[in-house]
C-alpha positions as CSV (number, residue, x, y, z in Angstrom):
1,M,-104.1,80.4,64.8
2,S,-101.9,77.5,63.4
3,I,-101.8,73.6,63.9
4,L,-98.3,72.2,64.1
5,I,-97.7,68.9,63.1
6,T,-94.0,67.8,64.1
7,G,-92.7,64.9,61.9
8,G,-94.7,67.0,59.4
9,T,-93.5,66.0,55.9
10,G,-93.1,62.1,57.0
11,F,-95.5,59.0,56.1
12,I,-98.4,60.3,58.0
13,G,-97.7,63.6,59.2
14,S,-97.8,65.0,55.2
15,G,-101.3,63.1,55.1
16,I,-102.6,64.8,58.1
17,A,-101.1,68.3,56.8
18,R,-103.0,67.8,53.6
19,T,-106.5,67.0,55.2
20,L,-106.2,70.1,57.8
21,V,-105.4,72.1,54.5
22,E,-108.5,71.3,52.9
23,K,-110.4,71.9,56.0
24,G,-109.0,75.4,55.8
25,E,-106.3,75.3,58.7
26,D,-103.2,77.2,59.0
27,V,-100.5,74.4,59.2
28,V,-97.1,74.5,60.1
29,L,-95.1,71.6,59.8
30,F,-92.0,70.8,61.6
31,D,-89.2,68.2,60.4
32,I,-85.7,67.4,61.3
33,A,-85.0,66.6,57.4
34,P,-88.0,68.1,55.6
35,R,-89.2,66.1,52.3
36,I,-90.3,68.8,50.3
37,E,-91.7,66.1,47.4
38,K,-94.4,64.7,50.2
39,V,-96.0,67.8,50.5
40,A,-95.4,69.3,47.0
41,D,-98.8,70.0,46.1
42,I,-99.6,72.1,49.3
43,Q,-96.4,73.4,49.5
44,N,-97.5,76.9,49.0
45,K,-100.1,76.5,51.8
46,V,-98.0,75.4,54.5
47,K,-95.1,76.8,56.6
48,I,-92.4,74.6,56.6
49,I,-89.6,74.7,59.4
50,Q,-86.8,72.6,59.7
51,G,-86.0,71.8,63.5
52,D,-84.8,69.0,65.9
53,L,-87.1,67.7,68.3
54,K,-84.2,67.3,71.0
55,V,-82.9,71.1,70.6
56,W,-85.5,72.7,73.0
57,P,-85.1,76.2,71.5
58,E,-86.2,75.0,68.2
59,V,-89.2,73.4,69.4
60,L,-90.0,76.5,71.7
61,N,-89.7,78.9,69.1
62,A,-92.0,77.0,66.5
63,V,-94.7,77.0,68.7
64,R,-94.1,80.8,70.1
65,D,-93.6,82.2,66.8
66,N,-96.6,80.6,64.8
67,N,-99.6,81.3,67.3
68,V,-100.1,77.5,67.9
69,K,-103.7,76.2,68.8
70,G,-103.1,72.4,68.5
71,I,-100.1,69.9,68.0
72,F,-99.9,66.9,66.3
73,H,-96.7,64.9,67.4
74,L,-95.6,62.7,65.3
75,G,-91.6,63.3,65.0
76,A,-89.7,60.1,66.5
77,M,-86.9,58.1,65.7
78,L,-88.4,54.6,64.9
79,S,-87.9,51.1,66.2
80,V,-84.6,49.9,64.4
81,P,-82.8,53.3,64.6
82,S,-83.9,53.2,68.2
83,E,-82.3,49.8,68.8
84,N,-79.2,50.7,66.9
85,N,-78.7,54.1,68.8
86,P,-80.8,54.4,72.1
87,W,-78.9,57.4,73.5
88,A,-80.3,59.2,70.2
89,S,-83.6,57.7,70.8
90,F,-84.0,59.0,74.4
91,Q,-82.9,62.6,73.1
92,T,-85.6,62.6,70.6
93,N,-88.2,60.5,71.5
94,I,-88.0,61.2,75.3
95,A,-86.3,64.8,75.7
96,G,-88.2,65.7,72.5
97,M,-91.8,64.8,74.0
98,T,-90.9,66.5,77.2
99,H,-89.8,69.4,75.1
100,V,-93.4,69.7,73.0
101,L,-95.4,69.5,76.1
102,E,-93.7,71.9,77.7
103,A,-94.0,74.4,74.8
104,A,-97.5,73.6,74.6
105,R,-98.2,74.4,78.2
106,L,-96.0,77.5,78.5
107,F,-97.7,79.1,75.2
108,G,-101.2,78.1,75.8
109,V,-101.7,75.4,73.4
110,E,-105.0,74.2,73.3
111,R,-104.7,70.5,72.3
112,V,-101.7,67.8,71.9
113,V,-102.4,64.7,69.7
114,F,-99.7,62.3,70.2
115,T,-99.1,59.1,67.9
116,S,-97.8,56.1,70.0
117,S,-97.2,52.7,69.0
118,G,-98.3,49.0,69.9
119,G,-94.5,48.9,70.7
120,T,-95.6,49.8,74.0
121,F,-97.1,46.1,74.4
122,G,-94.2,43.8,75.2
123,L,-93.7,41.2,77.6
124,G,-96.6,39.0,78.7
125,A,-98.7,40.6,75.7
126,V,-101.0,37.7,74.9
127,G,-104.0,37.3,72.9
128,V,-106.3,40.3,72.1
129,I,-104.6,43.6,72.8
130,T,-106.9,46.2,74.7
131,D,-106.4,49.5,75.8
132,E,-106.6,48.2,79.4
133,T,-103.4,45.4,78.4
134,L,-100.6,46.0,80.8
135,Q,-97.7,47.5,78.7
136,R,-94.2,46.5,79.3
137,P,-92.2,47.2,76.3
138,I,-89.2,45.5,75.4
139,T,-87.3,48.0,72.8
140,M,-86.2,51.3,73.2
141,Y,-88.5,52.6,70.7
142,G,-91.7,51.1,73.0
143,T,-90.0,52.7,76.1
144,G,-90.2,55.9,74.7
145,K,-93.6,55.9,73.4
146,L,-94.9,54.7,76.6
147,F,-93.1,57.6,78.4
148,G,-94.6,59.9,76.2
149,E,-98.1,58.4,76.8
150,L,-97.4,58.7,80.7
151,L,-96.3,62.2,80.5
152,G,-99.0,63.3,78.4
153,R,-101.4,62.1,81.0
154,F,-99.5,63.9,83.6
155,Y,-99.6,67.4,81.9
156,R,-103.2,66.7,81.2
157,R,-103.9,66.0,85.2
158,K,-101.4,69.0,86.2
159,F,-101.8,71.6,83.6
160,N,-105.3,70.7,82.1
161,L,-103.5,70.9,78.6
162,D,-106.3,68.7,76.3
163,F,-103.6,65.8,75.8
164,R,-104.9,62.4,73.5
165,C,-103.0,59.7,72.0
166,I,-103.6,57.3,69.2
167,R,-101.6,53.8,69.1
168,Y,-100.7,52.7,66.0
169,N,-100.1,49.3,65.0
170,S,-98.2,48.6,62.0
171,I,-99.2,51.4,59.2
172,M,-99.2,50.0,55.8
173,G,-98.5,52.6,53.1
174,P,-96.2,54.0,50.3
175,G,-93.1,56.2,50.6
176,V,-91.4,55.2,54.1
177,K,-87.9,55.3,53.9
178,T,-86.8,54.9,57.4
179,M,-86.1,51.3,59.0
180,A,-88.5,49.9,61.6
181,V,-89.3,46.4,62.3
182,S,-92.8,46.1,60.7
183,Q,-92.0,47.9,57.5
184,F,-91.8,44.8,55.7
185,T,-95.4,45.1,55.1
186,S,-95.1,48.2,53.2
187,W,-91.9,47.6,51.4
188,M,-92.9,44.4,50.2
189,I,-96.0,45.9,48.2
190,E,-94.1,49.1,46.9
191,S,-91.5,46.9,45.7
192,A,-93.7,44.9,43.6
193,A,-95.6,48.2,42.4
194,L,-92.4,49.4,41.1
195,G,-91.3,46.2,39.3
196,K,-88.5,45.6,42.2
197,P,-87.7,42.5,43.9
198,F,-88.0,42.6,47.8
199,E,-86.0,40.3,50.0
200,C,-88.3,40.1,53.2
201,F,-86.3,40.5,56.7
202,V,-88.7,38.3,58.5
203,T,-89.9,34.7,58.4
204,E,-93.2,34.0,56.2
205,E,-94.9,33.2,59.5
206,V,-94.2,36.7,61.2
207,A,-97.6,38.1,61.8
208,L,-99.1,41.8,62.2
209,P,-101.9,43.8,63.0
210,I,-102.4,46.0,59.8
211,T,-103.9,49.6,59.6
212,Y,-104.1,51.4,56.2
213,F,-102.2,54.5,56.4
214,K,-105.6,56.4,55.0
215,D,-107.5,55.0,58.2
216,A,-104.4,56.1,60.2
217,I,-104.6,59.6,58.8
218,R,-108.4,59.8,59.2
219,A,-108.2,58.3,62.7
220,T,-106.0,60.9,63.9
221,V,-107.5,64.0,62.7
222,M,-110.9,62.4,64.3
223,L,-109.4,62.2,67.6
224,Y,-108.2,65.6,67.4
225,E,-111.3,67.0,66.2
226,A,-113.6,65.1,68.9
227,P,-115.2,67.1,71.7
228,P,-113.6,67.1,74.9
229,A,-116.4,65.5,76.8
230,Q,-116.0,62.2,74.5
231,I,-112.5,61.7,75.4
232,K,-112.4,59.2,78.3
233,M,-109.8,56.5,78.0
234,I,-107.1,59.3,76.4
235,C,-104.8,56.9,74.9
236,Y,-106.4,54.6,72.3
237,N,-105.8,51.9,70.1
238,I,-106.9,51.7,66.7
239,G,-107.3,48.7,64.5
240,G,-107.9,48.1,60.8
241,V,-107.6,44.5,59.2
242,P,-109.4,42.8,61.9
243,E,-106.8,39.5,62.1
244,L,-102.9,39.6,62.4
245,Q,-101.6,38.8,58.5
246,P,-98.3,37.0,58.5
247,A,-95.9,38.0,55.8
248,R,-97.0,35.4,53.6
249,N,-100.3,36.4,53.5
250,I,-99.4,39.5,52.1
251,E,-97.1,37.9,49.7
252,L,-100.2,36.2,48.1
253,A,-102.3,39.0,48.1
254,I,-99.9,40.9,46.1
255,K,-99.3,38.1,43.8
256,K,-103.3,38.3,42.8
257,F,-102.6,41.6,41.5
258,I,-98.9,41.4,40.2
259,P,-98.4,37.5,39.9
260,D,-94.8,37.7,38.7
261,A,-93.6,39.7,41.9
262,K,-90.5,38.5,43.0
263,I,-90.6,37.9,47.1
264,T,-87.8,36.1,48.8
265,Y,-87.3,35.9,52.8
266,K,-84.0,36.3,54.6
267,P,-84.7,37.1,58.3
268,D,-82.6,39.5,60.1
269,P,-81.7,38.1,63.6
270,Q,-81.7,41.7,65.2
271,V,-85.7,42.4,63.9
272,M,-86.6,38.7,64.6
273,E,-85.6,39.1,68.3
274,I,-88.1,42.0,68.6
275,F,-90.8,40.0,67.2
276,R,-90.2,37.0,69.4
277,P,-91.9,37.5,72.3
278,A,-94.9,38.8,70.7
279,K,-98.1,36.6,71.1
280,R,-100.6,38.9,70.4
281,T,-103.7,37.8,68.0
282,A,-105.8,41.0,67.7
283,V,-105.8,44.6,68.5
284,D,-109.1,46.0,70.5
285,D,-110.1,49.4,69.2
286,S,-113.4,49.3,70.8
287,R,-112.6,52.5,72.9
288,A,-112.3,54.3,70.1
289,R,-115.5,53.3,68.4
290,A,-117.3,54.2,71.3
291,E,-115.8,57.0,72.5
292,W,-115.1,59.4,69.2
293,G,-116.8,57.2,66.4
294,W,-114.0,55.3,65.0
295,Q,-114.7,53.2,62.1
296,P,-111.7,51.9,59.8
297,R,-112.7,51.7,55.9
298,Y,-109.9,49.3,54.9
299,T,-111.0,46.1,56.7
300,D,-109.5,43.2,54.6
301,L,-106.1,42.7,53.3
302,E,-106.8,42.8,49.5
303,S,-108.6,45.8,49.5
304,V,-105.5,47.1,51.3
305,V,-103.1,45.8,49.1
306,S,-105.2,46.9,45.7
307,D,-105.5,50.6,46.9
308,F,-101.9,50.7,47.9
309,I,-100.4,49.3,44.6
310,Q,-102.8,51.7,42.6
311,E,-101.5,54.6,45.0
312,V,-97.9,53.8,43.8
313,K,-98.7,53.4,40.3
314,T,-100.9,56.6,39.7
315,R,-99.3,59.2,42.3
316,P,-95.8,58.2,42.8
317,H,-95.0,61.6,43.4
318,L,-96.9,62.3,46.0
319,Y,-94.6,59.4,48.1
320,G,-91.2,60.3,46.5
321,L,-91.2,57.3,44.5
322,A,-91.4,58.9,40.8
């Protein structure tokens, strides 16, 4: 039996695929535009399907034809593309989620892990964000992710599908190509490591919670593997660096390793409008820690920046940066 990863050649999906291959799993990667370079080292150990989440027969066939026992559902339109084209975002993020869960129901998939977002919190999200904080997203992306969380809970109750959800908050790591409002954190470091200037599209004061991509990959696999009896909250925040980090702090951390890094600021009004209501101060992931043993390994900004630079300089081929 196999494990299907939607968005399987993407930023986090390729890392999960690599982890599962190392564990001896039969892995199928489903992606609308497969980035073969991201999985070149395991290309001969996985099956790659080019498919579109919004095309119901393509999702159905991928699950039916591959004897799928588990699904990691990562495929999605990200925040900025979703704001620019909410109609396409609906088809991919909302209809696509329905297609994945219905295929899982029809063909007896045992478990689905869905990757949600801190973007599901919006209006009134003040102070520390917990798993019980009211979710009132202000973006199309956040709306679609919240729909996915709620539909997954419905399928869990109605059809006894073992649905679980992990809520990412600003994942930082190399090789991301699609524009997202939080992507300045990664592109700032990546550009410096490649010796390129970077014009940041937010102000110096914009602050985000940060989880390093290696921790995000590990947490997602941990959630999938956790015994059912340990899953009570169902949808979980995960954190990393404890305090929110302004863009300026990331710049200063980079310059400790690359003093001549060229970083300037030119805020994008559309992106800044999305950040404007945010008043959160930290992310509480205590339920993930208590229920299935989550502990981040990268908990300070300098260690994240240092490892990130090392990855770009020593393994650029894994991130499409060679």
